[in-house]
N, C-alpha and C positions, 0 to 999 in steps of 0.2 A: 823296577823297570817293566813296562809291558812286554808281553811275549813277542810282539812284532817289532821290537827295537833291535838295531844292528849297528855295530861299529864298522865303518867302511874304509877299506884299504884304498890307497891312491890308485892302484891298478884298475879298480872298478870304474872310476871316473875316466882315467886314461883310456880304458878299453872302449869307451863310448865314442871317442874321437880318433883313436889310432886303431885301424881295422885289424882284427885278428879273429881267431876261432871263438873268442869269448864275447865279441862285440854285441851280438844279439841279446845274450843273457844280461850283459852289463847295462845295455840300454833299457831293457825291460825292468830290471831291478831299480834303476834310477827313476824311471817313469813312475814306479809304484811309490817311491819316496816322495816325488813331486806331487802325486795325487793323494798323499797322506794315507796310503794303505799300510805303509811301513813307516817307522820312525828311524831316521838315520843320524848318526853321530860321527863327527870327525874331530881331529885335533889340529893344532898348528903344525904338528909334525907331518901329518898327512898332506896338508897344503904345501908345505915346504918341499916334501918329496916329489909332489906332482910338478912343481915349478922346476926343480933341479932336473928331473927326468926329461923334461922337454928342452930346457936350455942347453943341457950337455949331451943330448942324444946325437950321436954321429950319423944315425940313419934317417934323420929328419932334415930336410933342406932348410937353410936359414930363413928363407922367405916364408916358409910354411910355419915355422916355430911361432911367429907372432900370431898367426891365425889360430893355431891350436891353443896358445895361452889365452887368447880372448874367448875362445869357445869354453875352455875350462872355467874361467872366471865367471862368464855368463851363467854357466850351469850351477856353479856354487851359489851365485846370487839368487837364482830362480828356484833352487831346491831348498826346502825348509829343513835345515840341518841343525842339530845341537852341536855346539863347539865345546869340547871337553879339554880342560887343561889340568893335568894332574898336579896335586900339591906336593910339597917336599915329603910329607909323610907317606904319600902314595908310592913314592919311588922305592920303598922297601919291596913292593911287589915286583918291580923291575928286576931287582937283584935275584929274587927267587926264580923268575922266568928265564933270566939270562942263562942260568945254568942248565936249563932244560934241553937245549940243543945249540951247540956252538956253530952249526952251519947256517943259522938264521942271522940275517943282518941286524945291526943295531936298530935301525929304523923300524924294521918289522917286529922286533922285540918290544919296542915302545908301543906300537899299535896293539900288540897282544896284551900288553900291560894295561892300556886304556880300556880295552874290552873287558878284561878281568875285573878291573876296579868298578866299572859300570855294571858288571854282572850280565853282559849281553854277548852274543856271538860276534866273532870277527868275520866279515865277508871279504873274501879275496879270491883271486884266480891264481895266486902264487902256489904252484904245486909243491914246492919245498915246504912251505908252511902247512898246507893242507895235509901233507903226508907225514908230518913230524909227530911221532908218537910222544916224544917228550913234551912238546909244546901243547899237544892236545890233552895232556894231564892237567893243564892249568886253565885252558880256555877252549871254548867250542869254536872250531874254525870250519867255515863252510863256504861253498861256492855259490854264486848267485843262481846257478842252475838247480841247486838243491832246494832253494826256496820257492822258485817259480812254479 
């Protein structure tokens, strides 16, 4: 994989439409993917996590959820992303990483697994993942701010 390739966590996409302290960095990072400065990869797990995060968020008004979902889908369509689906044999890596830090959610372990299999860094704003020493023994985990 080229050095400018990254596996992208759902929080990066969500951070572009749900305003927080990471919004500017998330927008800049996604812009660089769209302009082909970087190469981005996601998996069906990332897409599913984004949809679930929006559908079941209690802090987002129901009328706004539809707008956010449309914005996310439009962004996914307009952004040239590789779609990575691990094979059954790849899931051995999941078992290794799962034991690295039991505080990390299952979906985030799957994202880390995909990044490790691809041999590229995982980009996230999730502080628990970024600060996990156990997880970092297996995969390079970075913030979009670290890249920009």
